[in-house]
C-alpha angles and dihedrals in degrees: 000000000000122000092245093051089047091052093049090050092049090051090049088050092052092048092050093049095045093044094234137108124275089244089058089051090050091051093047093050088052091050092244114180087219088079116066118242097250093053091045092052092047091051094046091051090051089047091054092046089055091046088240108175116212107224126242092249092058091048090051090050092056089046091052090237099117112101100170127109128186123239104199126189119196112217121204103227091198091063097033091222111181133229085232090071105130093232093055091046092051092049091048092051092049092046092048090054094045095049092043089056087057094048098255132131122216131223110205119207140157127218135191105266088223087063100040093150085075085075087083094054095095089054095045089051091052094242095119137024096219145003135232113198117203104203132031099199119167093320105100094133094048089051091050089054092052090049092048092058093057102255109156102234144136130201133215101224149080128316111250136185118273090015116169097179132068121255133191115195147143121266096264095176093056090042093054090048092049092050094050094043089056091055091046091050086057088059095257115147104166101064121176121210121211116195147088106261093193084081111083097227094046090046089057092049088052091050089053089049092052092046092053091050091047091053086061093046093257132127128213110259110221088213087066097054120088117183094224120176123229092261107115094231088059089076093062091042090052093053088050090051092051088052091050089053091050088234117172116214140155100188134046130195114192122195091229139025093243091053090049093050095050090045088056089051087051092048091052091052087055090052095251122137128225120249101358095059100022125011112212133204125184134190134240104031096236114187093260091061094079094047097046121105111270094022106248126248105219148154112261120223110202098234096170091054090042092055092054091047091051089051093048092049093049091049090051089053091050090051090052092245127133114273109197118200116261128222112200125203120251125213134209112235109200118210136151101288090072 
């Protein structure tokens, strides 16, 4: 049995014997004022009786010496999205700079998106004092549970109803509207949308797309929506799917730049020209967007500003202060593809 497994079992044993949750045990071992003194003493006595050794990370945390935070990226195993995704790498770089400016180190890890509660494991183990999660996914309830047990963490993502955790994110609704308005301004009326709207951020981009169409008296055509994942090859597959449906379109809005780029490759393979036959807009404004051929019109997410906002929000959490969610403006960057 591994040391980490043994420690989890010992903590569960303490919780069972004390009649409390494991999170209460974790707080008591870390001398949290959220646990009353009597309960703390009882848990510490049980810990000693089980020869439970509080790890060095937790000791440092109590002594205010730990200056490490976790940056956790949940990966969807079903889509095999990689940590090398340019958006993730850019966010990591900006976060590393922002935390370094504040005198913090970062511990980077990835977790299975289906077990997103594991994002709190570095905090529970005392290795870090807080967590930044890059990617909300479909796990709103799990994130609420992490917040409810007092883990200091902030999330890059959308603001959702009944949210207990702090988010920092771009204005996806406005971004979707900006992208679609650009295509409409180019005279495009049959606009395809590529993206999985079960993801909160993509759903908001699609709402902005629909709102822009509605302002012109148009309705989204279900035939023009392909629920493409964030894997780059999904862009080409989506264009093939549109062809199989016999869908006619003269504009295309993709929920990420990589999707848009691969869609353009797919359009070329079909003998269609960008932008004359199909105008294309992406999302994120990754660095490659300006070097692509044709240079990609896209919606820019302010990742440097986002990183500083995530750091500020986490520091507020660590100080016990309110950390309201932050909605950052998005900007249309016009290039040749639209």
